[in-house]
Every structure is written in C-alpha cells, then in structure tokens.
C-alpha positions in Angstrom: -101.0 -75.8 -20.9 -100.4 -79.6 -21.0 -97.7 -81.1 -23.1 -97.6 -84.6 -24.5 -93.9 -84.8 -23.8 -94.5 -85.2 -20.1 -92.5 -88.2 -18.7 -94.3 -91.5 -19.1 -96.8 -90.3 -21.7 -94.9 -89.5 -24.8 -92.7 -92.5 -25.5 -95.3 -94.8 -27.2 -97.8 -92.3 -28.5 -98.3 -91.4 -32.1 -98.3 -87.7 -31.2 -95.1 -87.8 -29.2 -92.6 -86.6 -31.9 -94.3 -83.6 -33.6 -92.1 -80.9 -35.0 -92.6 -78.0 -34.4 -94.1 -78.9 -31.0 -97.7 -77.7 -30.6 -98.9 -75.2 -28.1 -101.2 -77.6 -26.2 -101.4 -81.3 -26.3 -103.9 -83.2 -24.1 -103.8 -87.0 -24.3 -107.2 -88.7 -25.0 -108.6 -92.1 -24.4 -108.4 -94.9 -26.9 -107.4 -94.8 -30.6 -108.9 -93.9 -34.0 -108.9 -96.6 -36.6 -108.3 -95.7 -40.3 -109.7 -98.6 -42.3 -111.7 -99.5 -45.4 -114.8 -97.2 -45.3 -113.0 -94.2 -43.8 -114.1 -91.1 -45.6 -113.1 -87.4 -45.6 -115.5 -84.4 -45.3 -114.4 -80.9 -45.8 -115.9 -77.4 -45.8 -116.2 -75.6 -49.1 -113.0 -74.0 -50.3 -110.6 -76.7 -49.1 -110.1 -78.6 -52.3 -106.3 -78.4 -52.2 -106.1 -79.3 -48.5 -108.3 -82.4 -49.1 -106.2 -83.5 -52.1 -103.0 -82.9 -50.2 -104.2 -85.0 -47.3 -105.5 -87.8 -49.5 -102.3 -87.8 -51.5 -100.2 -88.5 -48.5 -102.6 -91.0 -47.0 -102.3 -93.0 -50.3 -98.7 -93.6 -49.3 -99.8 -95.5 -46.2 -103.2 -97.1 -46.9 -104.1 -99.8 -49.3 -107.6 -98.4 -50.1 -108.9 -95.2 -51.5 -110.6 -92.7 -49.1 -113.6 -91.1 -50.7 -114.8 -87.5 -50.1 -118.4 -87.3 -48.7 -120.9 -84.5 -48.6 -121.3 -84.6 -44.8 -119.2 -85.8 -41.8 -119.0 -89.6 -41.3 -118.6 -91.6 -38.1 -114.9 -92.7 -37.9 -114.0 -90.4 -40.7 -111.8 -87.3 -41.2 -113.4 -83.9 -41.1 -111.8 -80.6 -42.1 -114.1 -77.8 -40.9 -113.9 -74.0 -41.3 -115.3 -72.3 -38.2 -115.2 -68.9 -36.6 -113.2 -68.0 -33.6 -109.6 -69.0 -34.4 -106.6 -66.7 -34.9 -104.9 -66.7 -38.3 -103.1 -70.0 -38.9 -104.4 -71.4 -35.7 -106.2 -74.8 -35.6 -107.6 -77.5 -33.4 -107.0 -81.2 -34.0 -109.2 -83.7 -32.2 -108.5 -87.4 -32.6 -111.0 -89.7 -30.9 -112.3 -93.3 -31.5 -115.1 -91.6 -33.4 -112.9 -89.9 -35.9 -110.5 -87.1 -36.7 -111.4 -83.4 -36.7 -109.3 -80.5 -37.9 -111.0 -77.1 -37.3 -109.8 -73.6 -38.1 -111.0 -70.3 -39.4 -108.7 -70.3 -42.4 -107.5 -72.8 -45.0 -104.0 -72.1 -43.7 -105.0 -73.3 -40.2 -106.6 -76.4 -41.7 -103.4 -77.1 -43.7 -101.3 -76.8 -40.5 -103.6 -79.1 -38.7 -103.2 -81.6 -41.5 -99.4 -81.3 -41.2 -99.7 -82.2 -37.5 -102.0 -85.1 -38.2 -99.7 -86.5 -40.9 -96.8 -86.6 -38.3 -99.0 -89.0 -36.3 -98.9 -91.5 -39.1 -96.1 -93.9 -40.2 -93.2 -91.9 -41.7 -93.9 -93.6 -45.1 -96.7 -91.0 -45.4 -93.9 -88.8 -46.8 -92.4 -91.4 -49.1 -92.7 -92.5 -52.7 -94.3 -95.9 -52.3 -97.3 -97.1 -50.3 -97.2 -99.3 -47.2 -100.5 -100.8 -48.4 -101.8 -101.0 -44.9 -105.4 -102.2 -44.5 -105.7 -100.4 -41.1 -103.8 -97.8 -39.2 -104.3 -96.7 -35.6 -103.8 -93.1 -34.3 -103.8 -92.3 -30.6 -106.6 -90.1 -29.3 -105.4 -86.6 -28.5 -106.7 -83.0 -28.4 -104.2 -80.4 -29.9 -104.8 -76.7 -29.8 -102.1 -74.8 -31.8 -101.1 -71.5 -33.2 -97.8 -69.9 -34.3 -95.7 -67.7 -32.1 -94.7 -65.5 -35.1 -96.6 -64.6 -38.2 -93.4 -64.6 -40.3 -91.5 -67.9 -40.4 -89.2 -68.0 -43.3 -86.4 -69.5 -45.4 -84.1 -67.6 -47.7 -82.4 -69.3 -50.6 -79.6 -67.7 -52.7 -79.9 -69.0 -56.2 -77.3 -66.6 -57.7 -74.1 -68.0 -56.4 -75.2 -71.6 -56.9 -78.1 -72.3 -59.3 -81.0 -74.4 -58.1 -83.6 -75.2 -60.8 -87.4 -75.0 -60.4 -87.7 -78.6 -59.2 -85.1 -78.0 -56.4 -87.1 -74.9 -55.4 -90.4 -76.8 -55.3 -88.9 -79.6 -53.2 -87.7 -77.0 -50.7 -91.2 -75.4 -50.6 -92.6 -78.9 -49.9 -90.2 -79.3 -47.0 -91.0 -75.9 -45.6 -94.7 -76.6 -45.7 -94.2 -79.7 -43.5 -92.5 -77.6 -40.9 -95.2 -74.8 -41.0 -92.9 -72.3 -42.5 -94.8 -69.6 -44.5 -92.3 -67.2 -46.2 -89.9 -68.1 -49.0 -87.4 -65.3 -49.5 -86.0 -65.8 -53.0 -82.6 -64.1 -53.5 -82.9 -63.9 -57.3 -80.1 -61.6 -58.4 -76.6 -61.0 -57.0 -73.1 -60.5 -58.3 -72.8 -64.0 -59.7 -76.0 -64.5 -61.7 -79.3 -62.8 -62.7 -81.9 -65.5 -62.3 -85.3 -64.0 -63.3 -86.5 -63.4 -66.8 -87.3 -59.7 -67.5 -89.0 -59.5 -70.9 -88.2 -55.8 -71.5 -84.5 -56.6 -71.0 -83.9 -60.1 -72.3 -80.1 -59.6 -72.2 -80.3 -59.8 -68.4 -80.8 -63.6 -68.6 -79.3 -64.1 -72.0 -76.0 -62.7 -70.7 -76.3 -62.0 -67.0 -77.6 -65.5 -65.9 -74.3 -67.1 -67.0 -70.7 -67.0 -65.9 -67.4 -68.5 -67.0 -64.8 -67.8 -69.7 -66.1 -65.3 -72.2 -69.2 -64.4 -70.2 -70.0 -61.0 -68.7 -69.5 -62.5 -65.2 -66.3 -64.4 -64.5 -66.2 -67.9 -63.2 -66.7 -68.2 -59.4 -66.8 -70.6 -56.5 -64.9 -73.5 -58.2 -67.7 -74.2 -60.6 -65.3 -74.2 -63.6 -64.4 -72.2 -66.6 -67.3 -73.5 -68.7 -70.6 -71.8 -69.0 -72.4 -72.1 -65.6 -75.8 -70.8 -64.6 -79.5 -70.7 -65.4 -82.6 -68.7 -64.8 -86.3 -69.0 -64.2 -88.7 -68.0 -67.0 -91.7 -66.0 -66.1 -93.9 -69.1 -66.7 -91.8 -71.0 -64.2 -92.0 -68.2 -61.7 -95.8 -68.1 -61.9 -95.9 -71.8 -61.5 -93.7 -71.8 -58.4 -95.6 -68.9 -56.9 -98.9 -70.9 -57.3 -97.2 -74.0 -56.0 -96.1 -72.1 -52.9 -99.4 -70.3 -52.4 -101.3 -73.6 -52.4 -99.0 -74.6 -49.5 -99.7 -71.3 -47.8 -96.2 -70.0 -48.4 -95.7 -66.4 -49.6 -92.7 -65.8 -51.9 -90.8 -62.5 -51.3 -88.5 -61.7 -54.3 -85.1 -60.0 -53.8 -83.0 -58.1 -56.3 -79.9 -57.0 -54.4 -79.1 -53.3 -55.0 -77.1 -51.0 -55.3 -74.2 -53.3 -54.4 -74.0 -57.0 -55.2 -74.9 -56.0 -58.8 -72.0 -57.4 -60.8 -74.4 -59.4 -63.0 -76.4 -56.3 -63.7 -73.5 -54.0 -64.4 -71.9 -56.7 -66.6 -74.9 -56.5 -68.9 -75.4 -52.7 -68.6 -71.9 -51.2 -67.8 -73.2 -47.6 -68.0 -75.2 -48.3 -64.8 -71.9 -48.1 -62.8 -70.1 -44.9 -62.0 -67.9 -43.6 -64.9 -64.7 -43.8 -62.9 -61.7 -46.1 -63.1 -61.1 -46.9 -59.4 -60.3 -50.3 -58.0 -62.1 -51.9 -55.1 -62.9 -55.4 -53.8 -66.3 -55.9 -52.2 -66.9 -58.0 -49.1 -67.5 -60.9 -51.4 -64.4 -60.4 -53.4 -66.1 -58.7 -56.4 -65.3 -55.6 -58.4 -67.4 -53.3 -60.5 -70.6 -54.3 -58.7 -72.1 -51.0 -57.5 -74.7 -48.9 -59.3 -74.2 -45.1 -59.8 -76.6 -43.3 -57.5 -76.7 -40.1 -59.6 -77.5 -41.7 -63.0 -81.2 -41.0 -63.5 -81.5 -43.6 -66.3 -80.7 -46.3 -63.6 -84.0 -45.6 -61.9 -86.0 -45.9 -65.1 -84.4 -49.3 -65.8 -85.0 -50.4 -62.2 -88.6 -49.3 -62.4 -89.1 -51.4 -65.5 -87.6 -54.4 -63.8 -89.6 -54.0 -60.6 -92.8 -53.5 -62.6 -92.4 -57.0 -64.1 -91.4 -58.5 -60.7 -94.5 -56.9 -59.1 -96.7 -58.5 -61.7 -95.2 -62.0 -61.0 -95.3 -62.0 -57.2 -98.5 -61.4 -55.2 -96.5 -60.7 -52.1 -96.9 -57.2 -50.6 -93.1 -56.9 -50.4 -90.2 -56.6 -52.8 -86.8 -56.9 -51.2 -84.2 -54.5 -52.5 -81.1 -55.8 -50.6 -79.1 -52.7 -49.8 -76.3 -54.6 -48.0 -72.5 -54.6 -48.2 -72.2 -51.7 -50.6 -68.6 -50.6 -51.3 -68.7 -46.8 -51.5 -65.3 -46.3 -53.2 -66.8 -45.6 -56.7 -69.3 -43.0 -55.2 -66.6 -41.0 -53.4 -64.7 -40.8 -56.7 -67.6 -40.2 -59.0 -68.2 -36.5 -60.0 -71.9 -37.2 -60.7 -72.5 -38.8 -57.3 -70.5 -36.0 -55.5 -72.5 -33.4 -57.4 -75.8 -35.0 -56.4 -74.6 -35.1 -52.8 -73.8 -31.3 -52.9 -77.2 -30.5 -54.6 -79.2 -32.5 -52.1 -77.1 -31.6 -49.0 -76.1 -35.2 -48.5 -73.1 -35.8 -46.2 -70.9 -38.8 -46.9 -71.5 -42.0 -48.9 -74.0 -43.4 -46.3 -76.4 -40.6 -47.1 -76.0 -41.3 -50.8 -76.9 -44.9 -49.9 -80.0 -43.7 -48.2 -80.9 -41.5 -51.2 -80.7 -44.6 -53.4 -83.0 -46.5 -51.1 -85.5 -43.6 -51.0 -85.7 -43.7 -54.7 -86.3 -47.5 -54.8 -88.9 -47.1 -52.1 -90.7 -44.5 -54.2 -90.7 -46.9 -57.2 -91.9 -49.9 -55.1 -94.7 -47.9 -53.5 -95.7 -46.7 -57.0 -96.2 -50.4 -57.9 -98.5 -50.9 -54.9 -95.9 -52.8 -52.9 -93.9 -52.3 -49.7 -90.1 -52.3 -49.4 -88.0 -54.8 -47.6 -84.3 -54.6 -47.1 -81.3 -55.7 -45.1 -80.5 -53.8 -41.9 -77.7 -51.6 -43.5 -80.4 -49.4 -45.0 -81.1 -47.9 -41.6 -77.6 -47.2 -40.5 -77.9 -43.5 -41.2 -80.7 -41.2 -39.9 -82.8 -41.9 -43.0 -86.5 -42.4 -42.2 -88.4 -44.7 -44.6 -92.1 -45.5 -44.6 -92.8 -47.5 -41.4 -94.3 -50.2 -43.6 -90.8 -51.2 -44.6 -89.7 -54.6 -43.4 -86.2 -54.9 -42.2 -84.1 -58.1 -42.0 -81.5 -58.1 -39.2 -78.5 -60.2 -40.2 -75.3 -58.6 -39.1 -75.6 -58.9 -35.3 -78.0 -58.7 -32.3 -77.0 -55.0 -32.2 -78.1 -54.3 -35.8 -81.4 -56.0 -35.1 -82.0 -54.0 -32.0 -81.2 -50.8 -34.0 -83.9 -51.7 -36.5 -86.5 -52.3 -33.8 -85.5 -49.1 -31.9 -86.1 -47.1 -35.1 -89.6 -48.5 -35.2 -89.4 -51.0 -38.1 -91.0 -54.4 -38.2 -88.0 -56.7 -38.2 -87.3 -60.3 -39.3 -84.6 -61.9 -37.3 -82.0 -63.6 -39.6 -78.9 -63.0 -37.4 -75.9 -64.9 -38.8 -74.7 -66.5 -35.6 -78.1 -68.3 -35.2 -79.8 -68.3 -38.6 -77.1 -68.5 -41.4 -77.3 -72.2 -42.2 -74.3 -71.9 -44.6 -72.1 -71.7 -41.5 -70.1 -74.7 -40.4 -71.9 -77.1 -38.0 -68.6 -78.2 -36.5 -65.0 -77.1 -37.2 -64.3 -80.2 -39.3 -67.2 -79.6 -41.7 -67.6 -77.6 -44.9 -69.1 -74.2 -44.5 -68.4 -70.6 -43.6 -67.4 -69.6 -40.1 -67.3 -65.8 -40.1 -70.4 -65.8 -37.9 -69.0 -68.6 -35.8 -69.8 -72.3 -35.7 -73.6 -72.8 -35.8 -74.5 -76.3 -34.5 -78.1 -77.4 -34.1 -78.2 -76.3 -30.5 -77.1 -72.8 -31.4 -79.9 -72.3 -33.9 -82.5 -73.8 -31.4 -81.3 -71.4 -28.7 -82.4 -68.3 -30.6 -84.9 -66.1 -28.6 -85.7 -63.2 -30.8 -87.8 -61.2 -28.2 -85.1 -61.5 -25.6 -82.1 -60.5 -27.7 -83.7 -57.7 -29.7 -86.1 -55.9 -27.4 -86.4 -54.2 -24.2 -89.9 -55.1 -23.4 -93.3 -56.2 -24.7 -93.9 -53.1 -26.7 -90.8 -53.7 -28.8 -91.6 -57.4 -29.1 -94.6 -56.4 -31.3 -92.0 -55.2 -33.9 -90.4 -58.7 -34.2 -92.2 -60.0 -37.4 -90.6 -63.4 -37.0 -87.5 -65.5 -37.9 -85.8 -66.7 -41.0 -83.1 -69.1 -42.0 -80.6 -67.9 -44.5 -78.7 -70.1 -47.0 -76.1 -68.3 -49.0 -74.8 -70.5 -51.8 -71.1 -69.8 -52.3 -70.3 -73.3 -51.1 -73.4 -75.2 -52.1 -72.2 -76.6 -55.4 -70.3 -79.5 -53.8 -70.4 -82.1 -52.3 -73.7 -83.2 -53.8 -76.8 -82.2 -51.9 -74.9 -80.0 -49.5 -78.0 -77.6 -49.5 -80.0 -80.3 -47.8 -77.2 -81.2 -45.4 -76.8 -77.6 -44.3 -80.5 -76.9 -44.0 -81.6 -80.0 -42.1 -82.2 -80.5 -39.2 -81.3 -76.9 -38.4 -84.3 -75.7 -40.4 -86.5 -77.9 -38.1 -85.0 -76.1 -35.1 -85.7 -72.7 -36.6 -89.2 -73.7 -37.5 -89.8 -74.6 -33.9 -88.3 -71.2 -32.8 -90.8 -69.5 -35.1 -93.9 -71.6 -34.3 -93.7 -72.9 -30.7 -94.0 -70.9 -27.5 -90.9 -70.3 -25.6 -92.3 -72.2 -22.6 -92.8 -75.3 -24.7 -89.4 -75.5 -26.2 -86.6 -77.7 -24.7 -83.6 -78.7 -26.7 -83.2 -82.2 -25.1 -86.9 -82.9 -25.9 -86.4 -81.5 -29.4 -83.5 -83.9 -30.0 -85.5 -86.8 -28.7 -88.3 -86.0 -31.1 -85.8 -85.8 -34.0 -84.3 -89.2 -33.3 -87.4 -91.0 -32.4 -89.6 -89.8 -35.2 -88.7 -86.8 -37.2 -85.5 -88.2 -38.8 -87.5 -91.0 -40.3 -89.9 -88.4 -41.8 -87.0 -86.4 -43.3 -85.5 -89.7 -44.6 -88.8 -90.6 -46.3 -89.0 -87.2 -47.8 -85.7 -88.0 -49.5 -83.7 -85.3 -47.6 -80.0 -85.9 -47.3 -79.9 -84.3 -43.8 -76.9 -84.0 -41.5 -76.3 -86.9 -39.1 -74.4 -85.9 -36.0 -71.1 -87.8 -35.4 -70.4 -89.6 -32.1 -68.3 -88.2 -29.4 -65.1 -90.2 -28.9 -62.4 -89.9 -26.3 -59.4 -92.1 -25.4 -59.0 -93.3 -21.8 -55.3 -94.0 -21.4 -55.8 -95.7 -18.0 -58.0 -98.5 -19.5 -56.5 -98.3 -23.0 -60.0 -97.9 -24.4 -61.9 -95.6 -26.7 -65.1 -94.2 -25.0 -67.7 -93.8 -27.7 -70.9 -91.8 -27.0 -73.5 -91.9 -29.8 -75.4 -88.6 -30.5 -78.6 -90.4 -29.3 -79.1 -93.8 -27.6 -80.8 -95.1 -30.6 -78.1 -94.0 -33.1 -76.0 -96.6 -35.0 -72.3 -96.0 -34.8 -69.8 -97.9 -37.0 -66.0 -97.9 -36.9 -62.9 -98.6 -38.9 -59.4 -99.6 -37.9 -57.2 -98.1 -40.6 -57.9 -94.4 -40.4 -60.4 -94.5 -43.3 -64.1 -93.4 -43.0 -66.4 -96.2 -41.9 -68.9 -97.5 -44.5 -72.3 -99.2 -44.2 -70.6 -102.6 -43.9 -68.2 -101.6 -41.2 -68.7 -103.2 -37.7 -71.2 -101.6 -35.4 -69.9 -100.1 -32.2 -71.7 -101.5 -29.2 -69.6 -100.2 -26.4 -66.1 -99.0 -25.5 -63.3 -100.4 -27.6 -59.9 -101.5 -26.2 -57.1 -100.8 -28.6 -53.3 -100.1 -28.6 -53.7 -97.9 -31.8 -56.4 -95.4 -30.9 -55.2 -92.8 -33.4 -56.0 -95.2 -36.3 -59.7 -95.7 -35.4 -62.5 -93.7 -36.9 -66.2 -93.6 -36.1 -69.3 -92.4 -37.8 -73.1 -92.4 -37.1 -75.3 -94.0 -39.7 -79.0 -93.5 -40.5 -80.9 -95.7 -43.0 -79.3 -96.6 -46.3 -76.7 -94.1 -47.3 -76.8 -91.3 -44.7 -73.8 -91.0 -42.3 -72.0 -88.4 -40.3 -68.4 -87.3 -40.9 -65.8 -89.7 -39.6 -64.2 -88.7 -36.3 -61.5 -90.1 -34.1 -60.8 -89.5 -30.4 -60.9 -85.8 -29.7 -58.3 -85.8 -26.9 -55.4 -87.4 -28.7 -53.3 -86.5 -31.8 -54.8 -88.5 -34.7 -52.0 -87.7 -37.1 -48.3 -87.8 -36.5 -47.0 -84.7 -38.4 -43.5 -83.7 -39.0 -42.5 -80.1 -39.7 -39.2 -80.0 -41.7 -37.4 -76.8 -42.4 -38.2 -75.6 -45.9 -38.4 -72.5 -48.1 -41.3 -71.5 -50.4 -40.9 -69.8 -53.7 -43.2 -68.8 -56.6 -43.0 -67.1 -60.0 -46.0 -64.8 -59.3 -46.7 -62.0 -56.8 -47.8 -62.9 -53.3 -49.1 -60.7 -50.6 -46.3 -59.4 -48.4 -44.9 -61.9 -45.9 -46.9 -64.9 -47.0 -44.2 -67.0 -48.4 -42.5 -67.3 -45.0 -45.9 -68.3 -43.5 -46.3 -71.1 -46.1 -43.2 -72.8 -44.7 -45.3 -73.7 -41.6 -48.0 -76.4 -41.5 -50.7 -73.9 -40.4 -49.5 -71.1 -42.7 -51.6 -69.3 -45.3 -50.6 -67.3 -48.3 -52.6 -65.2 -50.8 -51.7 -64.6 -54.4 -51.3 -61.0 -55.4 -53.3 -61.6 -58.6 -55.4 -64.1 -60.5 -53.3 -67.2 -61.2 -52.3 -68.1 -64.8 -51.3 -71.3 -66.6 -47.6 -71.8 -65.9 -47.5 -70.3 -62.5 -45.7 -72.5 -60.0 -45.4 -72.5 -56.2 -42.7 -74.7 -54.7 -42.0 -76.0 -51.3 -38.2 -76.9 -51.1 -36.9 -79.0 -48.1 -33.6 -78.2 -46.5 -32.9 -82.0 -46.5 -34.8 -85.0 -48.0 -37.9 -85.9 -46.0 -39.1 -89.4 -45.5 -42.8 -89.5 -44.9 -45.9 -91.7 -45.4 -48.2 -89.0 -46.8 -48.3 -85.4 -47.9 -51.5 -83.3 -48.2 -51.6 -80.2 -50.4 -54.5 -77.9 -49.5 -55.6 -74.6 -50.8 -58.5 -72.2 -50.0 -59.3 -69.9 -47.1 -59.1 -71.8 -43.8 -62.5 -70.3 -42.6 -64.5 -71.4 -45.7 -62.4 -73.1 -48.3 -63.2 -70.3 -50.8 -60.5 -69.1 -53.2 -58.9 -72.5 -53.7 -56.7 -73.3 -56.6 -59.0 -74.6 -59.2 -56.7 -75.8 -62.0 -53.4 -77.3 -61.1 -51.4 -80.5 -60.6 -48.9 -81.5 -58.0 -45.5 -83.0 -58.6 -42.6 -83.8 -56.3 -38.9 -84.4 -56.6 -37.2 -87.3 -54.8 -33.7 -87.4 -53.3 -32.3 -89.0 -56.5 -33.5 -86.1 -58.6 -36.5 -87.9 -60.1 -39.8 -85.9 -60.7 -43.1 -87.7 -60.0 -46.5 -86.3 -60.8 -48.7 -86.9 -57.8 -52.0 -86.0 -59.4 -54.3 -83.1 -60.0 -55.9 -81.0 -57.3 -59.6 -81.9 -56.7 -61.5 -78.9 -55.2 -58.2 -77.5 -54.3 -56.7 -80.5 -52.5 -54.6 -83.6 -53.0 -53.1 -86.2 -50.7 -50.4 -88.6 -51.9 -47.9 -91.1 -50.6 -44.4 -90.5 -51.9 -42.4 -93.4 -53.3 -39.1 -92.1 -51.9 -37.8 -89.3 -49.7 -38.9 -85.9 -50.9 -36.9 -82.8 -51.6 -39.4 -80.6 -53.2 -43.2 -80.3 -53.8 -44.5 -78.1 -56.6 -48.0 -76.9 -57.4 -48.2 -76.2 -61.2 -51.1 -74.1 -62.4 -52.8 -75.1 -65.6 -55.4 -72.3 -65.8 -56.6 -69.3 -63.9 -58.4 -69.6 -60.6 -61.9 -68.2 -60.4 -61.3 -65.4 -57.8 -59.3 -62.3 -57.4 -56.9 -64.2 -55.3 -55.9 -67.8 -54.6 -55.2 -69.0 -51.1 -52.3 -71.5 -50.6 -51.7 -73.4 -47.4 -48.8 -75.0 -45.6 -48.1 -78.7 -46.3 -49.3 -81.4 -44.0 -46.6 -84.0 -43.8 -47.2 -87.3 -41.9 -44.5 -89.6 -40.6 
C-alpha cells in the first residue's frame, strides 16, 4: 500500500490533503487539465452524481461542462463496472482525463468526493472562481471504507434544528463519506415528528415554556420554544439524504426520556404519585410497562414512522430509565408477578420485547442503546446495539452477539468540552480532536477477529442541551472532530496518523470547511511564560496558523497585531492570544498557562438566602470555587446574598451560576445589585446566560442576586464569587 503522504511527495500535490485519507494513493506522471471543451460521460443511472459533480465544478470553472454519450479524451468519466466492494471506487487522474469507476452509485459518489478535494476549496463555496483552466495532479487512488456504518447522531429535541439545518448537516456528512444519519426525534423536551393519527403530539408536545405541557429548559426562555417536522418535510429530507447515499435511522426514545409524550398523554405513565428525578433532571418521563393501551398507541406511531423512513431500522432508545415508578406501580408489579419477571430491569426488557414485536411486525429491525442488554434478555440477533456508556458496555454488547455501533462518550460524544475552558459537557471527560481520532473500535471492544465482525461501525453523537448558544455552537462542536471520526470509520488503521491528519486539516481541509460555511473550531495557541527571559513563548497550533494578541486582558480581534515570535513583557498576565482563520473564525482567547492570569482575593463572607438550599451549600458558596444547589425551582423575589465581613476594595466581581461541569441549571432570570461601604445600593446589571461581571464604583459590603422569574430546571446552581484585586 502506497500513501501519497510520504515525505517529499505530498506537500505540493493536489491529492495531498484528502479527508478521510484513502486506502491507496499512487502518484502519477503529469497533470490533467480541465478547460473549455472538457466534458463528462457517465453510465446510465448516475444522473444525480453527474449533477452533483457539475454543480460543484460550476463554483470553480468559468465554462459549462456538457454531458456526452461516450467518453471523451481529456474528459471526466463516471463508469459503473463489476468487481468492486460496496462503496469502493477507483479514481484515476492522468493527462488523458479523469476516471471514477465503481460497482455502485455510492462508490461513484465517494470517488467524486475525493476528486472534488483535489480542486480549489472554492468548489464548496457560494460563488465561482471563474477559472478558464484548472490543473489536477495525476494519481491513482483505490479506496473502500473500513466500516459499513459511519454515522452522525443529532438530537433535535433539546435544541430545535429546522429542516434547512438538517440538510446542511447531511451535505457536510456526504463530503466526509459518512453514510448514516441517526435522527433523535423525540425526547423529554420536545416531540419533533408529525404523527397524523395523534396531531396533539406536535400541537402540544413539540413546544415547551410557560403554559405548555413541557416546561422551559436549557435557558431557552419562558416563551414558547420548539418546532417539528411535517411528514412532507421528513420525506423531502429522507430523499435528500438518500441522493447523497445517507440512510436516516429515526429514534423515538422509550420508555424513559418520554416527558413530551407523557405530557400529551398523561395516562401513559404509571398511576402513582411518586417523585423521582431522571439522569437529565426530568420528572414524569417514564411509560407504564403494564398498560396495554400504550403498546397500541406506540404501534400506531411506529406504523407512520415506518412508512416515512426506508431504513431497515427503527431506534427505540431504551436508555436512562428511572425505575422508581415501576417499583411503586401495582399494575407493573402485577405484570412482573404474572410473567415471572424479577426486578425492574426485567420489566425494562419486557417493554423492549414488546417494541421489538411491533417493529418486526412493520417489516423493520430494532435498534437501541446498550442498556437494553444489561439483563439476560435475548432479542433477535438482527437488533443493532449502540454502545455509548463505556468500553465495557460496548464489549458486553459484542460478547452477547449483537452487531454494535461504537458511540462511546469519551471518544464520540461531540457535545463534550474540547478543553476545560470551553462550553460543553464533561461527564465523559474532555474530548479534544486527538482523543476522537485515537478511537480504535476493534481494539477496545473485541478479543479477536471473530468479534471484530460484530463492530458495525462508528458514530458521532451530538446531544443538544447546550447547543442553543452561542450561535452556531453545533458546527463548532462537530468540526473538525467529525472529520476525525469520519477518518476512523473510513480509513484503515495502518493509514491513519494524527500528525498527518492535522497537517491535512491545516493545509487543505480547513479551507474546504470554511468555503462550506462551517463555523468550525479553531485551536488556540499554547502560551507559557519564561521568567528567565521575561518573555511569553507562543506556539501556534500549526506553523501556518495566524495568532493575534492583545495587551489589556481582552480577547484579540481581527485587527489585533499578529504574533510573529516570542514577546518580551513585564505584564504577562495581561496578554491574551487567539488563533484566527479567514474572516470571522477565531479560537478562544488564552493567556500563559503556567502563571496566574487573575489576581483574586478571597475575603471572609457569609451567604444567606430566602429559599431552601441543599444542606451545607451556603457555607460552600462563601468560597470562590464553591457550589450550591437550590432546594426547589426559584421564584420571583428570591434573593441570595453574599455579605462581606468588612468592605472589600476590588477591580471586578464576577457572578456565575450553573453546574461547573456543563453550565446547566444556571439562573435564567435575575439581576445583581451591590451595596457599598456608605450604604448605597447599585444595580450592576442582569445576568446573561447566568453570568455577570462588573466593576464596583466603591468598596463593597454585599452582593445580592435578585430573582425576577423561575429558572427552567428542577434546581438552580449558584457559584462562589470571583473577586479581582
């Protein structure tokens, strides 16, 4: 196997920055010239692929490329031929023309994707370069995917993404040779698919906020929030994806994560009055296992879903089910006794058996999260399992004989933080680009080649609790980590190297993402302070990266000076650095990692409030790194006060709320006021996404957070004050 990334070959070649990296790349002699008179020939049945290719070429060339009835010298040929594996292709570029050959239209499509990456990045843009000629280096590429399943999961329940958002994501997936879109359509916080037999599911269940069946959540406000896809939109998106060789697998998460369903049909829950809080902070979100009417309603729902999605699979969720209601429900307990079921996990399995029966009756196969095989339940071996909790849970799925999709949180959950300073969850750890790229599914889940056959593939997961802000965070979280996972799923283990992958990102692929209009993450520089020389040592994330800096602690902007080397300064703590790409994309701002950037003071104080707090939390809040949880939902008029033992002179105070690991459960509606040493009260401002920084006009004796409305969670998380000298 010969790779084009060999030293001395790749740097100047048009095929040197392909993502995902092909299986075999053999450099050729000379170049192919695209110019006036270039034509395209294609085998019958490739109309979409031809239109797709020509549509992109129109963004580069100044002339139209006609379609001919037979191959032309110097032209582009898309040929269906026997002998290739599914999705495999061969791409030959010679001075005599371009050939893409495969046994399927999918293989032709992927060959086109590789060829397009050999053209100027503007091929993915909105306007044409209007070139009269374009050269492509000669090369022979033979390529096929490592895994048949290469997916992306999008949660549209917690944050609503409309049809155009979904289509854009499908386009971006196609460029990276991803072929499964797992559409998480219903969860606690919104029902997103029209079911004509039950119009109330979207009339009521697709919305949340004050007066809705589902309460406000995730800081999206007390007004009506949500949306749903009509069946017409669903069919259009399914066709759109199928044209791009992407199969859409729908998910309705059951029997837990069903708050939006239970909100519409309360009788679907157990008839008991017991309190519980699910893993996601929800209540009343579990269906009754024993209620036979539930299965009739679910059969009706799945019947409509089966008619909308050609995929062979329907995903039923099955994860994070709180069993409290079942253990207190006389009907569930009677069912357990009748069927000889021991414990709530076997009730869980009984529910899954019933759904499997429904799904099989509709001519489909069942997919679910790995919790459905915790017990000794045995489902049809056609079931597709999604391993998310851990390597161990994935190994359990494989050992029980199920085809398994690897979506393990510590590698594949792209809602996780990319560094400690960035927005995102962290329960599965920090997940930088290198961590995602390091995933080796066969190695971590199996004991040998026989088990490897049960690894269906890999999938990125994007859960949307935090995706509503800042703008375009979905794109920032997905890219370039989705590029890394695409390479894990497509490219052979032997061909993959992270340093080479990063090189291809910076030298070619970032420009493609930029032209696609993706607001991808740009990595910040590494900065350390060398006290011996009095200088800041700045290391860009890549030699070609542009780093800018500021002197006053603010984030650098596009007009800030460019850093061209180490910087000598006597105020290193005031300097901030950021990496920039193109017009408008920049990294987070960072300072030197080995010095204190802020000069905090920690005065003695007491904390009081007029609402219940979890035990011991008020004392914790008197410390800068302290955390406190309210004992109920906040109300207008609630107040939490930090009272200093003596007046504090400081330059800035930062009030923060929300869980340290994610920012969830922040105070959504409140303002901050402070009292000065002379007894004056000054309103500092309103919290914005749970936070406010202000500069006091005089020494401070007290800071108060005054609630103006309820928060949108079962608790609100307060934090200790950050007080700067």
